[in-house]
C-alpha positions as CSV (number, residue, x, y, z in Angstrom):
1,M,7.9,79.2,37.0
2,S,5.3,80.2,38.9
3,D,1.9,78.5,38.5
4,E,0.3,81.5,37.6
5,S,2.7,82.1,35.1
6,A,2.0,78.6,33.5
7,I,-2.0,79.1,34.1
8,K,-1.6,82.3,31.9
9,Q,0.7,80.3,29.2
10,I,-1.8,77.1,29.4
11,H,-4.3,80.2,28.8
12,V,-2.9,81.5,25.3
13,L,-1.4,78.5,24.5
14,A,-4.8,76.6,24.1
15,T,-6.5,79.8,22.6
16,E,-3.6,79.6,20.0
17,I,-4.2,76.1,19.5
18,V,-8.2,75.6,19.0
19,H,-8.0,79.2,16.8
20,E,-5.6,76.7,14.5
21,L,-8.1,73.9,14.7
22,A,-11.0,76.0,14.0
23,A,-8.9,77.8,10.9
24,E,-7.9,74.0,9.9
25,R,-4.4,74.8,9.8
26,Y,-2.9,71.9,10.8
27,E,1.1,72.3,10.8
28,R,1.3,74.2,13.8
29,L,0.7,71.9,16.0
30,R,2.4,69.2,17.6
31,A,1.7,65.8,19.4
32,A,2.0,64.4,22.5
33,R,2.1,60.9,21.3
34,G,2.1,59.2,17.5
35,P,2.2,61.4,14.6
36,V,0.3,64.3,14.7
37,A,-1.8,63.2,11.1
38,D,-3.4,60.6,13.4
39,F,-4.7,63.9,15.6
40,V,-5.9,65.7,12.4
41,D,-7.7,62.8,11.2
42,A,-9.7,62.6,14.3
43,V,-10.3,66.2,13.9
44,K,-11.2,65.9,10.5
45,R,-13.8,62.9,11.0
46,F,-15.2,64.9,13.7
47,R,-15.8,67.9,11.0
48,N,-17.4,65.4,8.4
49,D,-20.0,64.5,11.0
50,G,-21.0,68.1,11.0
51,F,-18.9,69.7,14.2
52,T,-17.8,72.8,12.8
53,I,-14.7,73.9,15.8
54,I,-15.0,77.4,16.8
55,D,-12.9,79.8,19.2
56,L,-12.7,79.6,22.5
57,P,-15.3,81.9,24.3
58,S,-13.9,83.5,27.5
59,A,-15.8,81.3,29.4
60,A,-14.0,78.3,28.3
61,Y,-11.5,79.0,30.8
62,A,-13.5,78.2,34.0
63,K,-14.2,74.8,32.3
64,F,-10.5,73.9,32.0
65,D,-10.1,70.8,34.2
66,M,-5.9,70.9,34.7
67,S,-3.6,68.2,36.7
68,E,-0.1,69.8,37.4
69,P,3.0,68.4,37.4
70,N,3.6,66.1,39.8
71,E,6.0,63.1,40.9
72,F,5.5,61.1,37.7
73,G,6.0,63.7,35.2
74,N,7.2,67.6,34.4
75,Y,3.6,68.1,32.8
76,W,0.4,70.3,32.9
77,L,-3.0,67.6,31.2
78,V,-5.3,70.2,30.6
79,N,-8.7,69.0,29.1
80,F,-11.9,71.0,28.2
81,P,-14.7,71.0,26.0
82,L,-14.7,73.0,22.2
83,W,-17.1,75.3,21.2
84,T,-18.4,74.2,18.0
85,R,-21.1,76.5,15.4
86,E,-23.9,74.0,15.3
87,D,-23.9,73.9,19.5
88,G,-22.0,76.2,21.6
89,E,-20.2,74.7,24.3
90,S,-20.1,71.0,22.8
91,D,-19.5,67.6,24.4
92,L,-16.2,67.2,22.3
93,H,-13.2,67.7,24.4
94,L,-9.8,68.7,23.4
95,Y,-6.5,67.0,25.3
96,L,-3.4,69.1,25.5
97,V,-0.3,68.5,27.3
98,F,2.4,71.4,28.2
99,Q,6.0,70.7,28.7
100,P,8.7,72.9,30.0
101,E,11.0,74.0,27.2
102,G,13.4,76.5,28.1
103,E,11.7,79.3,30.2
104,A,8.1,78.9,28.6
105,L,5.8,76.3,28.2
106,A,5.2,74.3,24.3
107,G,1.6,73.1,24.0
108,Y,1.4,69.4,22.6
109,V,-2.3,68.3,21.3
110,D,-2.8,64.6,23.3
111,D,-6.8,64.1,22.0
112,I,-9.8,65.2,20.6
113,Y,-13.1,62.8,22.0
114,V,-16.5,62.9,23.2
115,P,-15.9,61.5,27.3
């Protein structure tokens, strides 16, 4: 898979994951480590603190920080700020892992927090 193809897939998958978070539909999320319920609990804590996650605007992709596969693992690590209804671009960051599964990449939630 070319880097360009992987980056396009990462943008699509990240958009889908954030859309699921914004819609409070957590059943399709998969966790990179630990139970997905732990990640969902963290999302709900932020929501209870007044953060309302919204879909990513096109400007979000310029904020993606990616590390490509290397000798330590065949996966992409991606983090970026989330957008909220209250603040627009927020201090809240989403951390995702993308791994090859067959001919495509699969996206996993890893963490959500304010760095």
